[in-house]
Every structure is written in C-alpha cells, then in structure tokens.
N, CA, C and O atoms as a Maestro MAE file, in Angstrom:
{
 s_m_m2io_version
 :::
 2.0.0
}

f_m_ct {
 s_m_title
 :::
 protein
 m_atom[344] {
  # First column is atom index #
  i_m_mmod_type
  r_m_x_coord
  r_m_y_coord
  r_m_z_coord
  i_m_residue_number
  s_m_chain_name
  s_m_pdb_residue_name
  s_m_pdb_atom_name
  i_m_atomic_number
  :::
  1 25 39.917 27.571 -8.311 1 A "MET " " N  " 7
  2 3 39.604 26.142 -7.592 1 A "MET " " CA " 6
  3 2 40.187 25.029 -8.172 1 A "MET " " C  " 6
  4 15 40.149 24.867 -9.391 1 A "MET " " O  " 8
  5 25 40.777 24.165 -7.345 2 A "ILE " " N  " 7
  6 3 41.463 22.360 -8.180 2 A "ILE " " CA " 6
  7 2 40.697 21.825 -7.908 2 A "ILE " " C  " 6
  8 15 40.433 21.824 -6.705 2 A "ILE " " O  " 8
  9 25 39.920 21.095 -8.755 3 A "ASP " " N  " 7
  10 3 38.884 19.683 -8.583 3 A "ASP " " CA " 6
  11 2 38.748 18.618 -9.627 3 A "ASP " " C  " 6
  12 15 39.835 18.361 -10.142 3 A "ASP " " O  " 8
  13 25 37.808 17.966 -10.066 4 A "ALA " " N  " 7
  14 3 38.019 16.717 -11.120 4 A "ALA " " CA " 6
  15 2 37.706 17.661 -12.383 4 A "ALA " " C  " 6
  16 15 37.480 17.070 -13.439 4 A "ALA " " O  " 8
  17 25 37.677 18.792 -12.387 5 A "SER " " N  " 7
  18 3 37.646 19.135 -13.968 5 A "SER " " CA " 6
  19 2 38.742 19.810 -14.318 5 A "SER " " C  " 6
  20 15 38.947 20.084 -15.501 5 A "SER " " O  " 8
  21 25 39.568 20.157 -13.362 6 A "GLY " " N  " 7
  22 3 40.752 21.121 -13.770 6 A "GLY " " CA " 6
  23 2 41.147 21.777 -12.671 6 A "GLY " " C  " 6
  24 15 41.076 21.335 -11.524 6 A "GLY " " O  " 8
  25 25 41.692 23.146 -13.099 7 A "VAL " " N  " 7
  26 3 42.420 24.029 -12.437 7 A "VAL " " CA " 6
  27 2 41.862 25.440 -12.778 7 A "VAL " " C  " 6
  28 15 42.285 25.717 -13.900 7 A "VAL " " O  " 8
  29 25 41.030 26.536 -12.252 8 A "SER " " N  " 7
  30 3 40.218 27.472 -12.682 8 A "SER " " CA " 6
  31 2 40.636 28.480 -11.233 8 A "SER " " C  " 6
  32 15 40.699 28.182 -10.041 8 A "SER " " O  " 8
  33 25 40.979 30.350 -12.295 9 A "PHE " " N  " 7
  34 3 41.535 31.072 -11.398 9 A "PHE " " CA " 6
  35 2 40.146 32.469 -11.493 9 A "PHE " " C  " 6
  36 15 40.147 33.107 -12.546 9 A "PHE " " O  " 8
  37 25 39.512 32.698 -10.864 10 A "ASP " " N  " 7
  38 3 39.146 33.892 -10.958 10 A "ASP " " CA " 6
  39 2 39.227 35.299 -10.332 10 A "ASP " " C  " 6
  40 15 38.723 35.495 -9.226 10 A "ASP " " O  " 8
  41 25 39.782 36.174 -10.937 11 A "ALA " " N  " 7
  42 3 40.655 37.660 -10.372 11 A "ALA " " CA " 6
  43 2 39.404 38.812 -11.402 11 A "ALA " " C  " 6
  44 15 39.093 38.712 -12.589 11 A "ALA " " O  " 8
  45 25 38.895 39.934 -10.249 12 A "ASP " " N  " 7
  46 3 38.159 40.342 -10.625 12 A "ASP " " CA " 6
  47 2 37.789 40.378 -11.552 12 A "ASP " " C  " 6
  48 15 38.223 40.991 -12.527 12 A "ASP " " O  " 8
  49 25 36.636 39.534 -11.426 13 A "GLY " " N  " 7
  50 3 35.787 39.851 -12.826 13 A "GLY " " CA " 6
  51 2 36.581 38.554 -14.340 13 A "GLY " " C  " 6
  52 15 35.998 38.423 -15.417 13 A "GLY " " O  " 8
  53 25 37.322 38.138 -14.152 14 A "ASN " " N  " 7
  54 3 39.027 37.454 -15.096 14 A "ASN " " CA " 6
  55 2 38.782 35.741 -14.813 14 A "ASN " " C  " 6
  56 15 39.217 35.319 -13.741 14 A "ASN " " O  " 8
  57 25 38.177 34.866 -15.640 15 A "THR " " N  " 7
  58 3 38.616 33.557 -15.596 15 A "THR " " CA " 6
  59 2 39.077 32.848 -16.422 15 A "THR " " C  " 6
  60 15 38.898 32.916 -17.638 15 A "THR " " O  " 8
  61 25 39.976 31.794 -15.590 16 A "ALA " " N  " 7
  62 3 41.186 31.264 -16.447 16 A "ALA " " CA " 6
  63 2 40.795 29.628 -15.901 16 A "ALA " " C  " 6
  64 15 40.627 29.215 -14.754 16 A "ALA " " O  " 8
  65 25 40.735 28.960 -17.125 17 A "GLU " " N  " 7
  66 3 40.098 27.180 -16.843 17 A "GLU " " CA " 6
  67 2 41.318 26.865 -17.852 17 A "GLU " " C  " 6
  68 15 41.775 27.362 -18.881 17 A "GLU " " O  " 8
  69 25 41.572 25.876 -17.084 18 A "PHE " " N  " 7
  70 3 41.697 24.143 -16.972 18 A "PHE " " CA " 6
  71 2 42.071 23.274 -17.245 18 A "PHE " " C  " 6
  72 15 43.061 23.166 -16.521 18 A "PHE " " O  " 8
  73 25 42.023 22.496 -17.797 19 A "GLY " " N  " 7
  74 3 41.324 21.057 -17.746 19 A "GLY " " CA " 6
  75 2 42.483 20.357 -16.925 19 A "GLY " " C  " 6
  76 15 43.270 21.140 -16.393 19 A "GLY " " O  " 8
  77 25 42.719 18.960 -16.732 20 A "TRP " " N  " 7
  78 3 43.885 18.559 -16.614 20 A "TRP " " CA " 6
  79 2 44.240 18.180 -17.643 20 A "TRP " " C  " 6
  80 15 44.991 17.282 -17.261 20 A "TRP " " O  " 8
  81 25 44.295 18.159 -18.809 21 A "GLY " " N  " 7
  82 3 44.549 17.092 -19.951 21 A "GLY " " CA " 6
  83 2 46.063 18.694 -21.205 21 A "GLY " " C  " 6
  84 15 47.089 18.791 -21.877 21 A "GLY " " O  " 8
  85 25 45.154 19.268 -20.727 22 A "GLU " " N  " 7
  86 3 46.100 20.779 -20.782 22 A "GLU " " CA " 6
  87 2 47.182 21.111 -19.714 22 A "GLU " " C  " 6
  88 15 47.863 21.944 -20.311 22 A "GLU " " O  " 8
  89 25 47.627 20.981 -18.735 23 A "LEU " " N  " 7
  90 3 48.241 21.412 -17.948 23 A "LEU " " CA " 6
  91 2 49.631 19.965 -18.104 23 A "LEU " " C  " 6
  92 15 49.607 18.760 -18.356 23 A "LEU " " O  " 8
  93 25 50.666 20.973 -17.790 24 A "LEU " " N  " 7
  94 3 52.047 20.121 -17.665 24 A "LEU " " CA " 6
  95 2 52.057 19.739 -16.230 24 A "LEU " " C  " 6
  96 15 51.997 18.554 -15.901 24 A "LEU " " O  " 8
  97 25 52.127 20.650 -15.413 25 A "THR " " N  " 7
  98 3 51.852 20.634 -14.048 25 A "THR " " CA " 6
  99 2 51.197 22.361 -13.173 25 A "THR " " C  " 6
  100 15 51.073 23.538 -13.513 25 A "THR " " O  " 8
  101 25 50.948 21.542 -11.969 26 A "VAL " " N  " 7
  102 3 50.444 22.500 -10.863 26 A "VAL " " CA " 6
  103 2 51.691 22.985 -10.042 26 A "VAL " " C  " 6
  104 15 52.536 22.147 -9.727 26 A "VAL " " O  " 8
  105 25 51.876 24.561 -9.609 27 A "GLN " " N  " 7
  106 3 53.190 24.421 -8.531 27 A "GLN " " CA " 6
  107 2 52.493 25.161 -8.309 27 A "GLN " " C  " 6
  108 15 51.775 25.689 -9.158 27 A "GLN " " O  " 8
  109 25 52.483 25.626 -6.200 28 A "PHE " " N  " 7
  110 3 51.899 25.164 -5.180 28 A "PHE " " CA " 6
  111 2 52.893 26.213 -3.935 28 A "PHE " " C  " 6
  112 15 54.104 26.030 -4.060 28 A "PHE " " O  " 8
  113 25 52.578 27.020 -3.049 29 A "LYS " " N  " 7
  114 3 53.225 27.029 -1.988 29 A "LYS " " CA " 6
  115 2 52.970 28.187 -1.273 29 A "LYS " " C  " 6
  116 15 52.626 29.228 -1.834 29 A "LYS " " O  " 8
  117 25 53.114 28.081 -0.059 30 A "PRO " " N  " 7
  118 3 52.281 29.875 0.853 30 A "PRO " " CA " 6
  119 2 53.792 30.706 0.254 30 A "PRO " " C  " 6
  120 15 54.907 30.321 -0.098 30 A "PRO " " O  " 8
  121 25 53.165 31.900 0.365 31 A "SER " " N  " 7
  122 3 53.643 33.119 0.032 31 A "SER " " CA " 6
  123 2 54.479 33.477 1.133 31 A "SER " " C  " 6
  124 15 54.059 33.146 2.242 31 A "SER " " O  " 8
  125 25 55.760 34.184 1.061 32 A "PRO " " N  " 7
  126 3 56.660 34.583 2.065 32 A "PRO " " CA " 6
  127 2 55.534 35.720 3.229 32 A "PRO " " C  " 6
  128 15 56.000 36.134 4.290 32 A "PRO " " O  " 8
  129 25 54.430 35.987 2.893 33 A "VAL " " N  " 7
  130 3 54.080 37.132 3.714 33 A "VAL " " CA " 6
  131 2 52.913 36.757 3.790 33 A "VAL " " C  " 6
  132 15 52.267 36.768 2.742 33 A "VAL " " O  " 8
  133 25 52.267 36.316 5.009 34 A "GLY " " N  " 7
  134 3 50.474 36.385 5.367 34 A "GLY " " CA " 6
  135 2 50.489 34.703 4.875 34 A "GLY " " C  " 6
  136 15 51.402 33.882 4.789 34 A "GLY " " O  " 8
  137 25 49.174 34.644 4.633 35 A "ARG " " N  " 7
  138 3 48.184 33.427 4.807 35 A "ARG " " CA " 6
  139 2 47.438 33.987 3.618 35 A "ARG " " C  " 6
  140 15 46.392 34.591 3.382 35 A "ARG " " O  " 8
  141 25 48.589 33.444 2.923 36 A "ARG " " N  " 7
  142 3 48.161 33.361 0.954 36 A "ARG " " CA " 6
  143 2 48.789 31.711 0.596 36 A "ARG " " C  " 6
  144 15 49.767 31.148 1.089 36 A "ARG " " O  " 8
  145 25 47.883 31.253 -0.373 37 A "LEU " " N  " 7
  146 3 48.426 30.131 -1.457 37 A "LEU " " CA " 6
  147 2 48.887 31.051 -2.570 37 A "LEU " " C  " 6
  148 15 48.367 32.078 -3.006 37 A "LEU " " O  " 8
  149 25 49.880 30.482 -2.880 38 A "MET " " N  " 7
  150 3 49.972 30.889 -4.287 38 A "MET " " CA " 6
  151 2 50.418 30.086 -4.980 38 A "MET " " C  " 6
  152 15 51.517 29.548 -4.841 38 A "MET " " O  " 8
  153 25 49.248 29.800 -6.232 39 A "VAL " " N  " 7
  154 3 49.289 28.699 -7.329 39 A "VAL " " CA " 6
  155 2 49.869 29.052 -8.620 39 A "VAL " " C  " 6
  156 15 49.753 30.210 -9.021 39 A "VAL " " O  " 8
  157 25 50.588 28.019 -9.433 40 A "ALA " " N  " 7
  158 3 50.596 28.327 -11.252 40 A "ALA " " CA " 6
  159 2 49.865 27.159 -11.732 40 A "ALA " " C  " 6
  160 15 49.636 26.035 -11.285 40 A "ALA " " O  " 8
  161 25 49.560 27.840 -12.853 41 A "ALA " " N  " 7
  162 3 49.119 26.300 -13.745 41 A "ALA " " CA " 6
  163 2 49.926 25.972 -15.241 41 A "ALA " " C  " 6
  164 15 49.249 25.307 -16.026 41 A "ALA " " O  " 8
  165 25 50.660 26.186 -15.492 42 A "VAL " " N  " 7
  166 3 51.272 25.171 -16.105 42 A "VAL " " CA " 6
  167 2 51.221 24.838 -16.825 42 A "VAL " " C  " 6
  168 15 50.749 23.702 -16.859 42 A "VAL " " O  " 8
  169 25 51.702 25.558 -18.275 43 A "LEU " " N  " 7
  170 3 51.005 24.858 -19.623 43 A "LEU " " CA " 6
  171 2 52.334 23.874 -20.351 43 A "LEU " " C  " 6
  172 15 53.438 23.787 -19.813 43 A "LEU " " O  " 8
  173 25 52.024 23.279 -21.474 44 A "PRO " " N  " 7
  174 3 53.337 22.228 -22.403 44 A "PRO " " CA " 6
  175 2 54.014 23.277 -22.765 44 A "PRO " " C  " 6
  176 15 55.178 22.953 -22.529 44 A "PRO " " O  " 8
  177 25 54.015 24.351 -23.197 45 A "ASP " " N  " 7
  178 3 53.939 25.141 -23.950 45 A "ASP " " CA " 6
  179 2 55.358 26.196 -22.635 45 A "ASP " " C  " 6
  180 15 56.487 26.493 -23.023 45 A "ASP " " O  " 8
  181 25 55.119 26.344 -21.997 46 A "GLY " " N  " 7
  182 3 55.697 26.999 -21.072 46 A "GLY " " CA " 6
  183 2 55.285 27.874 -20.504 46 A "GLY " " C  " 6
  184 15 55.877 28.368 -19.544 46 A "GLY " " O  " 8
  185 25 53.883 28.397 -21.063 47 A "ARG " " N  " 7
  186 3 53.161 29.969 -20.222 47 A "ARG " " CA " 6
  187 2 52.732 29.125 -18.934 47 A "ARG " " C  " 6
  188 15 52.362 27.979 -18.677 47 A "ARG " " O  " 8
  189 25 52.927 30.047 -18.422 48 A "PHE " " N  " 7
  190 3 52.029 29.821 -16.857 48 A "PHE " " CA " 6
  191 2 50.467 31.394 -16.527 48 A "PHE " " C  " 6
  192 15 50.165 32.549 -16.826 48 A "PHE " " O  " 8
  193 25 50.033 30.202 -15.738 49 A "PHE " " N  " 7
  194 3 49.241 31.368 -15.227 49 A "PHE " " CA " 6
  195 2 49.345 31.598 -13.483 49 A "PHE " " C  " 6
  196 15 49.477 30.471 -13.005 49 A "PHE " " O  " 8
  197 25 49.335 32.353 -12.678 50 A "GLU " " N  " 7
  198 3 49.288 32.734 -11.601 50 A "GLU " " CA " 6
  199 2 47.878 33.063 -10.697 50 A "GLU " " C  " 6
  200 15 46.949 33.751 -11.122 50 A "GLU " " O  " 8
  201 25 47.927 32.454 -9.435 51 A "CYS " " N  " 7
  202 3 47.285 33.017 -8.945 51 A "CYS " " CA " 6
  203 2 46.894 33.292 -7.447 51 A "CYS " " C  " 6
  204 15 46.963 32.231 -6.826 51 A "CYS " " O  " 8
  205 25 46.629 34.009 -6.900 52 A "VAL " " N  " 7
  206 3 47.072 34.328 -5.161 52 A "VAL " " CA " 6
  207 2 45.789 34.212 -4.143 52 A "VAL " " C  " 6
  208 15 44.989 35.146 -4.192 52 A "VAL " " O  " 8
  209 25 45.539 33.183 -3.264 53 A "VAL " " N  " 7
  210 3 44.343 32.888 -3.096 53 A "VAL " " CA " 6
  211 2 44.957 33.289 -0.848 53 A "VAL " " C  " 6
  212 15 45.789 32.867 -0.045 53 A "VAL " " O  " 8
  213 25 43.599 34.516 -0.907 54 A "ASN " " N  " 7
  214 3 43.715 34.599 0.782 54 A "ASN " " CA " 6
  215 2 42.587 33.572 2.016 54 A "ASN " " C  " 6
  216 15 41.366 33.446 2.117 54 A "ASN " " O  " 8
  217 25 43.627 33.077 2.684 55 A "ALA " " N  " 7
  218 3 43.271 31.957 2.440 55 A "ALA " " CA " 6
  219 2 42.371 32.311 4.962 55 A "ALA " " C  " 6
  220 15 41.731 31.627 5.760 55 A "ALA " " O  " 8
  221 25 43.059 33.843 4.956 56 A "ARG " " N  " 7
  222 3 42.385 34.322 5.585 56 A "ARG " " CA " 6
  223 2 42.503 33.702 7.438 56 A "ARG " " C  " 6
  224 15 42.220 34.372 8.431 56 A "ARG " " O  " 8
  225 25 43.033 32.175 7.409 57 A "LYS " " N  " 7
  226 3 43.094 31.948 8.608 57 A "LYS " " CA " 6
  227 2 44.698 30.887 8.932 57 A "LYS " " C  " 6
  228 15 44.463 29.998 8.113 57 A "LYS " " O  " 8
  229 25 45.564 30.630 9.339 58 A "ALA " " N  " 7
  230 3 46.685 30.041 8.841 58 A "ALA " " CA " 6
  231 2 46.171 28.566 9.241 58 A "ALA " " C  " 6
  232 15 46.372 27.759 8.333 58 A "ALA " " O  " 8
  233 25 45.734 28.182 10.055 59 A "ALA " " N  " 7
  234 3 44.651 27.090 9.839 59 A "ALA " " CA " 6
  235 2 44.628 26.536 8.586 59 A "ALA " " C  " 6
  236 15 45.355 25.759 7.967 59 A "ALA " " O  " 8
  237 25 44.020 26.891 8.455 60 A "VAL " " N  " 7
  238 3 43.094 27.205 6.109 60 A "VAL " " CA " 6
  239 2 43.763 26.755 5.419 60 A "VAL " " C  " 6
  240 15 43.701 25.704 4.781 60 A "VAL " " O  " 8
  241 25 44.912 27.986 5.516 61 A "LEU " " N  " 7
  242 3 46.554 27.610 5.132 61 A "LEU " " CA " 6
  243 2 47.115 26.332 5.523 61 A "LEU " " C  " 6
  244 15 47.309 25.671 4.502 61 A "LEU " " O  " 8
  245 25 47.331 25.936 6.181 62 A "GLN " " N  " 7
  246 3 48.078 24.688 6.656 62 A "GLN " " CA " 6
  247 2 47.432 23.672 5.996 62 A "GLN " " C  " 6
  248 15 48.099 22.732 5.563 62 A "GLN " " O  " 8
  249 25 46.028 23.714 5.823 63 A "GLN " " N  " 7
  250 3 45.024 22.484 5.400 63 A "GLN " " CA " 6
  251 2 45.062 22.700 4.061 63 A "GLN " " C  " 6
  252 15 44.653 21.672 3.521 63 A "GLN " " O  " 8
  253 25 45.393 23.647 3.129 64 A "TRP " " N  " 7
  254 3 45.180 23.822 2.009 64 A "TRP " " CA " 6
  255 2 46.221 22.662 1.201 64 A "TRP " " C  " 6
  256 15 46.107 21.839 0.293 64 A "TRP " " O  " 8
  257 25 47.447 23.224 2.271 65 A "LEU " " N  " 7
  258 3 48.529 23.217 1.631 65 A "LEU " " CA " 6
  259 2 48.828 21.263 1.926 65 A "LEU " " C  " 6
  260 15 49.680 20.637 1.294 65 A "LEU " " O  " 8
  261 25 47.769 20.531 3.164 66 A "GLY " " N  " 7
  262 3 48.710 19.124 3.935 66 A "GLY " " CA " 6
  263 2 47.627 18.789 2.361 66 A "GLY " " C  " 6
  264 15 48.383 18.144 1.635 66 A "GLY " " O  " 8
  265 25 46.402 18.946 1.690 67 A "GLU " " N  " 7
  266 3 45.713 17.941 0.478 67 A "GLU " " CA " 6
  267 2 45.697 18.760 -0.765 67 A "GLU " " C  " 6
  268 15 44.969 18.206 -1.589 67 A "GLU " " O  " 8
  269 25 46.398 20.256 -1.384 68 A "ILE " " N  " 7
  270 3 46.641 20.469 -2.698 68 A "ILE " " CA " 6
  271 2 47.546 19.527 -3.106 68 A "ILE " " C  " 6
  272 15 47.136 19.099 -4.186 68 A "ILE " " O  " 8
  273 25 48.896 18.809 -2.698 69 A "GLY " " N  " 7
  274 3 48.747 17.546 -3.254 69 A "GLY " " CA " 6
  275 2 48.621 16.313 -3.679 69 A "GLY " " C  " 6
  276 15 48.930 15.670 -4.682 69 A "GLY " " O  " 8
  277 25 48.203 16.173 -2.886 70 A "TYR " " N  " 7
  278 3 47.061 14.135 -3.437 70 A "TYR " " CA " 6
  279 2 46.195 15.099 -4.337 70 A "TYR " " C  " 6
  280 15 46.137 14.314 -5.283 70 A "TYR " " O  " 8
  281 25 45.469 16.202 -4.784 71 A "VAL " " N  " 7
  282 3 44.551 16.094 -5.317 71 A "VAL " " CA " 6
  283 2 45.948 16.669 -7.204 71 A "VAL " " C  " 6
  284 15 45.840 16.337 -8.385 71 A "VAL " " O  " 8
  285 25 46.423 17.074 -6.879 72 A "VAL " " N  " 7
  286 3 47.115 17.348 -8.526 72 A "VAL " " CA " 6
  287 2 47.548 16.090 -8.282 72 A "VAL " " C  " 6
  288 15 46.799 15.304 -8.861 72 A "VAL " " O  " 8
  289 25 48.919 15.208 -7.345 73 A "GLY " " N  " 7
  290 3 49.013 14.014 -7.263 73 A "GLY " " CA " 6
  291 2 47.850 13.093 -7.701 73 A "GLY " " C  " 6
  292 15 48.332 12.235 -8.440 73 A "GLY " " O  " 8
  293 25 46.736 12.944 -7.575 74 A "HIS " " N  " 7
  294 3 46.168 12.143 -8.005 74 A "HIS " " CA " 6
  295 2 46.088 12.545 -9.736 74 A "HIS " " C  " 6
  296 15 46.543 11.785 -10.591 74 A "HIS " " O  " 8
  297 25 45.555 13.611 -9.995 75 A "TYR " " N  " 7
  298 3 45.499 14.082 -11.549 75 A "TYR " " CA " 6
  299 2 46.446 13.999 -12.414 75 A "TYR " " C  " 6
  300 15 46.298 13.652 -13.586 75 A "TYR " " O  " 8
  301 25 47.377 14.285 -11.933 76 A "LEU " " N  " 7
  302 3 48.658 14.169 -12.518 76 A "LEU " " CA " 6
  303 2 49.646 13.065 -13.217 76 A "LEU " " C  " 6
  304 15 50.310 12.843 -14.229 76 A "LEU " " O  " 8
  305 25 49.348 12.656 -12.234 77 A "ALA " " N  " 7
  306 3 50.613 11.298 -12.002 77 A "ALA " " CA " 6
  307 2 50.404 10.614 -12.754 77 A "ALA " " C  " 6
  308 15 50.799 9.530 -12.325 77 A "ALA " " O  " 8
  309 25 49.760 10.418 -14.269 78 A "ALA " " N  " 7
  310 3 50.551 10.194 -15.299 78 A "ALA " " CA " 6
  311 2 52.084 10.693 -16.570 78 A "ALA " " C  " 6
  312 15 52.957 10.272 -17.328 78 A "ALA " " O  " 8
  313 25 51.312 12.099 -15.851 79 A "ARG " " N  " 7
  314 3 52.333 12.922 -16.104 79 A "ARG " " CA " 6
  315 2 53.655 12.805 -15.940 79 A "ARG " " C  " 6
  316 15 54.464 13.366 -16.678 79 A "ARG " " O  " 8
  317 25 54.049 11.867 -14.697 80 A "GLY " " N  " 7
  318 3 55.298 11.776 -13.630 80 A "GLY " " CA " 6
  319 2 55.019 12.385 -12.383 80 A "GLY " " C  " 6
  320 15 55.722 12.116 -11.409 80 A "GLY " " O  " 8
  321 25 53.980 13.251 -12.296 81 A "TYR " " N  " 7
  322 3 53.706 14.266 -10.975 81 A "TYR " " CA " 6
  323 2 53.715 13.353 -9.509 81 A "TYR " " C  " 6
  324 15 52.628 12.776 -9.531 81 A "TYR " " O  " 8
  325 25 54.436 12.956 -8.246 82 A "PRO " " N  " 7
  326 3 53.981 12.227 -7.754 82 A "PRO " " CA " 6
  327 2 53.205 12.298 -7.005 82 A "PRO " " C  " 6
  328 15 52.998 13.250 -6.252 82 A "PRO " " O  " 8
  329 25 52.457 10.998 -7.094 83 A "ASN " " N  " 7
  330 3 50.822 10.769 -6.536 83 A "ASN " " CA " 6
  331 2 51.495 9.311 -4.665 83 A "ASN " " C  " 6
  332 15 51.908 8.243 -4.215 83 A "ASN " " O  " 8
  333 25 51.002 10.754 -4.512 84 A "ASN " " N  " 7
  334 3 50.886 10.236 -2.726 84 A "ASN " " CA " 6
  335 2 49.926 10.309 -2.182 84 A "ASN " " C  " 6
  336 15 49.871 10.674 -1.007 84 A "ASN " " O  " 8
  337 25 48.505 9.857 -3.154 85 A "THR " " N  " 7
  338 3 47.395 9.853 -2.283 85 A "THR " " CA " 6
  339 2 47.385 8.510 -1.221 85 A "THR " " C  " 6
  340 15 48.162 7.556 -1.268 85 A "THR " " O  " 8
  341 25 46.553 8.672 -0.498 86 A "PRO " " N  " 7
  342 3 46.685 7.161 0.652 86 A "PRO " " CA " 6
  343 2 46.162 6.549 -0.213 86 A "PRO " " C  " 6
  344 15 45.934 5.348 -0.069 86 A "PRO " " O  " 8
  :::
 }
 m_bond[343] {
  # First column is bond index #
  i_m_from
  i_m_to
  i_m_order
  :::
  1 1 2 1
  2 2 3 1
  3 3 4 2
  4 3 5 1
  5 5 6 1
  6 6 7 1
  7 7 8 2
  8 7 9 1
  9 9 10 1
  10 10 11 1
  11 11 12 2
  12 11 13 1
  13 13 14 1
  14 14 15 1
  15 15 16 2
  16 15 17 1
  17 17 18 1
  18 18 19 1
  19 19 20 2
  20 19 21 1
  21 21 22 1
  22 22 23 1
  23 23 24 2
  24 23 25 1
  25 25 26 1
  26 26 27 1
  27 27 28 2
  28 27 29 1
  29 29 30 1
  30 30 31 1
  31 31 32 2
  32 31 33 1
  33 33 34 1
  34 34 35 1
  35 35 36 2
  36 35 37 1
  37 37 38 1
  38 38 39 1
  39 39 40 2
  40 39 41 1
  41 41 42 1
  42 42 43 1
  43 43 44 2
  44 43 45 1
  45 45 46 1
  46 46 47 1
  47 47 48 2
  48 47 49 1
  49 49 50 1
  50 50 51 1
  51 51 52 2
  52 51 53 1
  53 53 54 1
  54 54 55 1
  55 55 56 2
  56 55 57 1
  57 57 58 1
  58 58 59 1
  59 59 60 2
  60 59 61 1
  61 61 62 1
  62 62 63 1
  63 63 64 2
  64 63 65 1
  65 65 66 1
  66 66 67 1
  67 67 68 2
  68 67 69 1
  69 69 70 1
  70 70 71 1
  71 71 72 2
  72 71 73 1
  73 73 74 1
  74 74 75 1
  75 75 76 2
  76 75 77 1
  77 77 78 1
  78 78 79 1
  79 79 80 2
  80 79 81 1
  81 81 82 1
  82 82 83 1
  83 83 84 2
  84 83 85 1
  85 85 86 1
  86 86 87 1
  87 87 88 2
  88 87 89 1
  89 89 90 1
  90 90 91 1
  91 91 92 2
  92 91 93 1
  93 93 94 1
  94 94 95 1
  95 95 96 2
  96 95 97 1
  97 97 98 1
  98 98 99 1
  99 99 100 2
  100 99 101 1
  101 101 102 1
  102 102 103 1
  103 103 104 2
  104 103 105 1
  105 105 106 1
  106 106 107 1
  107 107 108 2
  108 107 109 1
  109 109 110 1
  110 110 111 1
  111 111 112 2
  112 111 113 1
  113 113 114 1
  114 114 115 1
  115 115 116 2
  116 115 117 1
  117 117 118 1
  118 118 119 1
  119 119 120 2
  120 119 121 1
  121 121 122 1
  122 122 123 1
  123 123 124 2
  124 123 125 1
  125 125 126 1
  126 126 127 1
  127 127 128 2
  128 127 129 1
  129 129 130 1
  130 130 131 1
  131 131 132 2
  132 131 133 1
  133 133 134 1
  134 134 135 1
  135 135 136 2
  136 135 137 1
  137 137 138 1
  138 138 139 1
  139 139 140 2
  140 139 141 1
  141 141 142 1
  142 142 143 1
  143 143 144 2
  144 143 145 1
  145 145 146 1
  146 146 147 1
  147 147 148 2
  148 147 149 1
  149 149 150 1
  150 150 151 1
  151 151 152 2
  152 151 153 1
  153 153 154 1
  154 154 155 1
  155 155 156 2
  156 155 157 1
  157 157 158 1
  158 158 159 1
  159 159 160 2
  160 159 161 1
  161 161 162 1
  162 162 163 1
  163 163 164 2
  164 163 165 1
  165 165 166 1
  166 166 167 1
  167 167 168 2
  168 167 169 1
  169 169 170 1
  170 170 171 1
  171 171 172 2
  172 171 173 1
  173 173 174 1
  174 174 175 1
  175 175 176 2
  176 175 177 1
  177 177 178 1
  178 178 179 1
  179 179 180 2
  180 179 181 1
  181 181 182 1
  182 182 183 1
  183 183 184 2
  184 183 185 1
  185 185 186 1
  186 186 187 1
  187 187 188 2
  188 187 189 1
  189 189 190 1
  190 190 191 1
  191 191 192 2
  192 191 193 1
  193 193 194 1
  194 194 195 1
  195 195 196 2
  196 195 197 1
  197 197 198 1
  198 198 199 1
  199 199 200 2
  200 199 201 1
  201 201 202 1
  202 202 203 1
  203 203 204 2
  204 203 205 1
  205 205 206 1
  206 206 207 1
  207 207 208 2
  208 207 209 1
  209 209 210 1
  210 210 211 1
  211 211 212 2
  212 211 213 1
  213 213 214 1
  214 214 215 1
  215 215 216 2
  216 215 217 1
  217 217 218 1
  218 218 219 1
  219 219 220 2
  220 219 221 1
  221 221 222 1
  222 222 223 1
  223 223 224 2
  224 223 225 1
  225 225 226 1
  226 226 227 1
  227 227 228 2
  228 227 229 1
  229 229 230 1
  230 230 231 1
  231 231 232 2
  232 231 233 1
  233 233 234 1
  234 234 235 1
  235 235 236 2
  236 235 237 1
  237 237 238 1
  238 238 239 1
  239 239 240 2
  240 239 241 1
  241 241 242 1
  242 242 243 1
  243 243 244 2
  244 243 245 1
  245 245 246 1
  246 246 247 1
  247 247 248 2
  248 247 249 1
  249 249 250 1
  250 250 251 1
  251 251 252 2
  252 251 253 1
  253 253 254 1
  254 254 255 1
  255 255 256 2
  256 255 257 1
  257 257 258 1
  258 258 259 1
  259 259 260 2
  260 259 261 1
  261 261 262 1
  262 262 263 1
  263 263 264 2
  264 263 265 1
  265 265 266 1
  266 266 267 1
  267 267 268 2
  268 267 269 1
  269 269 270 1
  270 270 271 1
  271 271 272 2
  272 271 273 1
  273 273 274 1
  274 274 275 1
  275 275 276 2
  276 275 277 1
  277 277 278 1
  278 278 279 1
  279 279 280 2
  280 279 281 1
  281 281 282 1
  282 282 283 1
  283 283 284 2
  284 283 285 1
  285 285 286 1
  286 286 287 1
  287 287 288 2
  288 287 289 1
  289 289 290 1
  290 290 291 1
  291 291 292 2
  292 291 293 1
  293 293 294 1
  294 294 295 1
  295 295 296 2
  296 295 297 1
  297 297 298 1
  298 298 299 1
  299 299 300 2
  300 299 301 1
  301 301 302 1
  302 302 303 1
  303 303 304 2
  304 303 305 1
  305 305 306 1
  306 306 307 1
  307 307 308 2
  308 307 309 1
  309 309 310 1
  310 310 311 1
  311 311 312 2
  312 311 313 1
  313 313 314 1
  314 314 315 1
  315 315 316 2
  316 315 317 1
  317 317 318 1
  318 318 319 1
  319 319 320 2
  320 319 321 1
  321 321 322 1
  322 322 323 1
  323 323 324 2
  324 323 325 1
  325 325 326 1
  326 326 327 1
  327 327 328 2
  328 327 329 1
  329 329 330 1
  330 330 331 1
  331 331 332 2
  332 331 333 1
  333 333 334 1
  334 334 335 1
  335 335 336 2
  336 335 337 1
  337 337 338 1
  338 338 339 1
  339 339 340 2
  340 339 341 1
  341 341 342 1
  342 342 343 1
  343 343 344 2
  :::
 }
}
C-alpha cells in the first residue's frame, strides 16, 4: 500500500513498513508478464525491498500506473523526485 504514511508491503503474513522520511525513492513498473505491478522501496543506504501486486485486470493496472507517480512525486518531491501532480 502507498498512502500518506508511506509504503507498506504485506506478503505471506510478513509486513514491511517505510515512512516517507525513511525512503530515498520508490520505483515501480508493470511486470513483463501479466497484470502485475512491481514496486521497490529504496532506502538511503542502498537496501531495497520489493513487492509484486496482482491487479487482476489490465485496466486496474493501468489506473495504478497512472496514479502512483503522482502520489510518490508528492511525498518525495523534496528529495528531487519529479512532482507531476496537477
């Protein structure tokens, strides 16, 4: 999940949570196969944590891709991330 508090991954009962102040950047892209979104939370020390989210429908994946950049840009603009919010 990506929201006002930061980025959190939950997989197989394991949770990793990162506040915006802890993150260097967040990278995201569609997976090469299927309707999945690949997300990586990158920390200032170079460590990164990845998660793949199944969108189930291609239209949902496209919606996510259209919105996630604005959210990440809003919260990481102070660190030089492009802020393309309208």
